[in-house]
C-alpha positions as CSV (number, residue, x, y, z in Angstrom):
1,M,210.6,220.2,65.5
2,E,209.9,216.7,66.8
3,E,212.0,214.9,69.1
4,A,212.9,212.4,66.7
5,D,213.9,215.0,64.0
6,T,216.4,216.8,66.8
7,V,217.8,213.4,67.7
8,K,218.9,212.8,64.1
9,W,220.0,216.3,63.7
10,L,222.1,216.1,67.0
11,E,223.7,212.8,65.7
12,Q,224.7,214.2,62.7
13,L,226.4,217.4,64.1
14,K,228.3,215.0,66.5
15,V,229.6,212.9,63.6
16,E,230.8,216.3,61.8
17,H,232.3,217.4,65.0
18,R,234.3,214.3,65.3
19,D,235.2,214.2,61.8
20,L,236.5,217.9,62.2
21,D,238.3,216.9,65.3
22,D,240.3,214.0,63.1
23,V,240.9,216.8,60.2
24,I,242.3,219.2,62.7
25,K,244.7,216.6,64.4
26,I,246.0,215.4,60.9
27,L,246.6,219.0,59.8
28,I,248.5,220.0,63.2
29,D,250.3,216.8,63.1
30,S,251.4,217.3,59.5
31,R,252.5,220.9,60.1
32,H,250.0,221.9,57.7
33,P,251.1,225.5,56.7
34,D,247.8,227.3,56.4
35,L,247.1,228.1,60.0
36,M,244.0,230.3,59.1
37,K,242.3,227.2,57.6
38,I,243.2,225.2,61.0
39,Q,241.7,228.2,62.9
40,R,238.6,228.1,60.7
41,L,237.9,224.6,61.4
42,K,238.4,224.8,65.2
43,K,236.1,227.8,65.1
44,R,233.6,225.7,63.1
45,K,234.0,222.7,65.4
46,L,233.2,224.9,68.7
47,R,230.2,226.2,67.0
48,L,229.2,222.6,66.4
49,K,230.0,222.0,70.2
50,D,227.7,225.0,71.0
51,M,224.8,223.7,68.8
52,I,225.1,220.1,70.2
53,S,225.0,221.5,73.7
54,R,221.9,223.5,72.8
55,L,220.2,220.5,71.1
56,E,220.9,218.5,74.2
57,S,219.7,220.9,76.9
58,E,216.4,220.8,74.7
59,L,216.1,217.2,74.8
60,I,216.1,217.4,78.5
61,P,212.8,218.0,80.0
62,D,212.1,220.8,82.2
63,L,211.4,219.8,85.9
64,D,209.1,221.9,88.3
65,A,210.7,222.5,91.5
């Protein structure tokens, strides 16, 4: 995957992560009765965070000591 593609994908993941954060906050604030749905959204958000971290580390060039 080229760097430009990785950067584009990374930005899409960050947007989805922020959107999930907003949805989770709204559901919690509204005392949504479906706690399983909130848990699934939180797990999805965590997976996105891991993917974002992994992609960001790929974009950092390795430095020889």
